[in-house]
C-alpha positions as CSV (number, residue, x, y, z in Angstrom):
1,M,0.0,0.0,0.0
2,N,1.2,3.5,-0.8
3,Q,1.6,5.0,2.7
4,A,2.0,8.6,1.4
5,M,-1.2,8.3,-0.5
6,K,-3.0,6.8,2.5
7,R,-1.7,9.6,4.8
8,K,-2.9,12.3,2.5
9,L,-6.3,10.7,2.1
10,D,-6.6,10.2,5.9
11,A,-5.7,13.9,6.5
12,G,-8.2,15.1,3.9
13,K,-5.4,16.5,1.7
14,A,-6.2,14.2,-1.2
15,I,-9.3,13.0,-3.1
16,D,-9.7,9.4,-4.2
17,V,-11.2,9.2,-7.7
18,S,-11.4,5.4,-7.8
19,G,-15.2,5.6,-7.6
20,C,-15.6,8.1,-10.5
21,W,-17.1,7.2,-13.8
22,R,-14.5,6.9,-16.6
23,T,-14.5,7.8,-20.3
24,E,-13.6,5.4,-23.1
25,D,-10.1,6.8,-23.0
26,G,-9.8,6.0,-19.3
27,D,-10.1,9.6,-18.0
28,Y,-12.0,10.1,-14.7
29,V,-15.0,12.3,-14.9
30,L,-15.1,14.6,-11.8
31,T,-18.2,16.2,-10.5
32,K,-16.1,19.1,-9.2
33,F,-12.5,20.3,-8.8
34,V,-11.3,21.2,-5.4
35,E,-8.3,23.6,-5.4
36,G,-5.4,22.7,-3.1
37,K,-6.1,19.0,-3.0
38,D,-4.1,16.1,-4.4
39,Y,-5.8,13.5,-6.5
40,C,-5.3,9.7,-6.7
41,N,-6.9,6.3,-7.4
42,M,-6.3,4.5,-4.1
43,V,-7.5,1.1,-5.6
44,R,-4.9,1.2,-8.3
45,Q,-2.3,3.0,-6.1
46,E,-1.7,5.7,-8.7
47,W,-1.6,9.5,-8.5
48,I,-3.5,11.7,-10.9
49,W,-1.0,13.8,-13.0
50,S,-3.4,16.3,-14.7
51,I,-6.9,17.6,-14.5
52,G,-8.5,19.6,-17.3
53,R,-11.8,21.5,-17.9
54,R,-13.0,20.7,-21.4
55,K,-13.6,24.0,-23.3
56,S,-16.5,22.6,-25.3
57,D,-18.8,21.6,-22.5
58,G,-17.0,22.3,-19.1
59,A,-16.6,18.7,-18.2
60,I,-13.8,18.1,-15.7
61,L,-11.5,15.2,-16.5
62,A,-8.6,13.7,-14.6
63,A,-5.8,11.4,-16.0
64,H,-2.7,9.5,-14.8
65,D,-0.6,11.5,-17.3
66,G,-0.1,15.1,-18.4
67,R,-2.6,15.0,-21.3
68,F,-4.4,18.1,-20.3
69,F,-1.3,20.3,-20.0
70,R,-1.0,22.5,-23.1
71,N,-4.0,20.7,-24.7
72,P,-5.9,23.3,-26.8
73,D,-9.2,21.6,-26.1
74,F,-8.8,21.9,-22.3
75,D,-8.0,24.5,-19.6
76,C,-5.5,22.6,-17.4
77,V,-6.7,23.3,-13.8
78,W,-4.2,21.0,-12.0
79,L,-0.8,19.5,-12.9
80,R,1.3,17.3,-10.7
């Protein structure tokens, strides 16, 4: 188990996205973005690396890579 991840979740400093619906591309669909929190999938023991708000419809998506950074279709709202 990732102890750093568990400590952050227990302290309320991180948000577990493992229960979120996922797109066909594997992105997590978030209902909201909380500034100042870290994001992870505790089940898979993986950190989220980027979160973007899609410009076309405002959907907030999270990924295990940096795909939303410098992506013209998204406003990157969080980058690890």
